C-alpha positions as CSV (number, residue, x, y, z in Angstrom):
1,M,7.1,-17.5,-9.6
2,G,6.9,-13.7,-9.8
3,R,5.7,-11.2,-7.2
4,T,2.2,-9.9,-6.8
5,A,1.3,-6.3,-6.0
6,V,-1.6,-5.6,-3.6
7,V,-2.7,-1.9,-4.0
8,I,-4.8,-0.3,-1.3
9,V,-6.7,2.7,-2.9
10,H,-8.5,5.2,-0.7
11,G,-9.2,8.9,-0.3
12,M,-10.5,9.0,3.2
13,G,-9.6,11.6,5.8
14,S,-6.3,13.2,6.6
15,Q,-4.0,10.5,7.8
16,K,-0.3,10.0,8.2
17,P,1.3,8.6,5.1
18,M,1.2,4.8,5.1
19,D,-1.1,4.4,8.1
20,S,-3.8,2.5,6.1
21,L,-1.2,0.3,4.4
22,R,0.6,-0.7,7.6
23,S,-2.7,-1.5,9.3
24,F,-3.9,-3.6,6.3
25,S,-0.6,-5.4,5.6
26,S,0.0,-6.3,9.2
27,N,-2.9,-8.8,8.9
28,F,-0.8,-10.9,6.5
29,Q,2.4,-11.2,8.4
30,N,3.9,-14.6,8.4
31,E,5.5,-16.5,11.4
32,S,8.8,-14.7,11.1
33,K,7.2,-11.2,11.4
34,L,10.1,-9.8,9.5
35,M,8.8,-6.8,7.5
36,F,10.7,-4.9,4.8
37,S,9.8,-1.3,4.0
38,S,11.5,0.3,1.0
39,P,10.8,3.4,-1.2
40,N,8.2,3.0,-3.9
41,R,10.5,3.0,-6.9
42,I,7.6,2.6,-9.3
43,I,6.3,6.2,-9.0
44,G,9.5,7.7,-7.5
45,D,7.8,9.1,-4.4
46,L,9.9,8.8,-1.3
47,E,6.8,9.4,1.0
48,T,5.1,6.2,-0.2
49,R,6.7,2.9,0.4
50,R,6.5,-0.8,-0.5
51,I,5.8,-3.2,2.4
52,S,6.7,-6.9,2.0
53,F,7.4,-9.8,4.4
54,L,10.0,-12.5,4.4
55,N,9.0,-15.6,2.3
56,Q,5.9,-14.0,0.8
57,I,5.3,-13.2,-2.9
58,F,3.2,-10.1,-2.1
59,D,4.2,-6.5,-2.1
60,Y,1.8,-4.0,-0.6
61,Y,1.3,-0.5,-1.9
62,E,-1.0,2.4,-1.0
63,F,-2.5,5.0,-3.3
64,Y,-4.2,8.0,-1.7
65,W,-6.2,10.0,-4.2
66,A,-8.2,12.7,-2.2
67,H,-5.5,15.4,-2.6
68,L,-5.6,15.0,-6.4
69,I,-9.2,16.4,-6.7
70,D,-9.9,20.1,-6.4
71,S,-13.5,19.8,-5.3
72,I,-15.5,16.7,-4.7
73,S,-19.1,16.5,-5.8
74,L,-21.7,13.7,-5.7
75,A,-21.4,13.3,-9.5
76,K,-17.6,12.7,-9.2
77,V,-18.1,10.1,-6.4
78,I,-20.8,8.2,-8.5
79,L,-18.6,8.2,-11.6
């Protein structure tokens, strides 16, 4: 069986890179608690990482979008 990507998408606040992802993925640690963190090779960004755990088929990624928008209006949020 192949692997499954779990992508956390958010644009909230100014946080340290990977804080949301580490917090979310820690809820799915298995008994071994052995976590792997490796660079996100899909987008080639060394700041973002892939988190995975031993004997699981899931890889966890984070996408933070707030810095990509010049100005945020209510219309943009609704769309």
